[in-house]
N, C-alpha and C positions, 0 to 999 in steps of 0.2 A: 355331201361333200367330205371328201378325206381330208384329214388334219395330217399336214405335209412336215409339223415340226414337234414330231414326238419321238419319244426315245426308241420304241420300235423301229418306227420309220428310218431313224439315223442308222440303226441297226443294218436294216434291208440295203440301205442307201451304201453302205461302208462293205458291207458283204457280196451284195449282189450287183449293185450298180442301179438297181430300180427301187421304185417307190412299193411299200410294203403291201399295198392293196392289188399291187399289179403281180405278186408274187402267188404261186400255187399253194396249196394246202400244206403240202410237206415244207416248203420253203418259209413259210409263216408259223408254222410249228417249231422249225429250228429258230427262228428269229425270236420266239416268245422263249424258248429254253435259254437261249443265248441272254437275253435280257434278263431273265430271273435267276441264271446261277454265275453268271459273270460280273463280279463285283464293279468291275471298270465301268460297266452302263449304268451301274446305279450311283455311282458319284454325281453329286450336283456339281453344275457349271464352274461354281466358285469355288468347289475344292480341287479342280484341275490346276496344275502348276503353270499354266501359260497364261493367265490373267495378269494383265498389268495392273500397276496401280490405278491408272485411269480409268480400265474396266470397272474394276472394283469401286472405285467413286460413283460412276455413272450408275451402276446397280444398286447403290446406296449401303454398299458394304464396308465394315472397318478397314481404313488403310492401314493403319500405324497397330503395332500390338500394343496394347493397355497393360500395364502392370498395376497390381492392386498391393499397397505397403501393408505389410502385416506387423 
């Protein structure tokens, strides 16, 4: 079974409109190179600016910035 929820599959879907396992060898290599060399694909989901406060809360991430008194 092919995992359809991976970074490399997301790249294939966004660039070619089909899943990674359906691509030919050249396209798969292109996706791999894009994943390794493009820092945008390496960002974790919660680092992307479109996460709302509710999404962060559901994921167990801090909602508010905490400040440490020095």
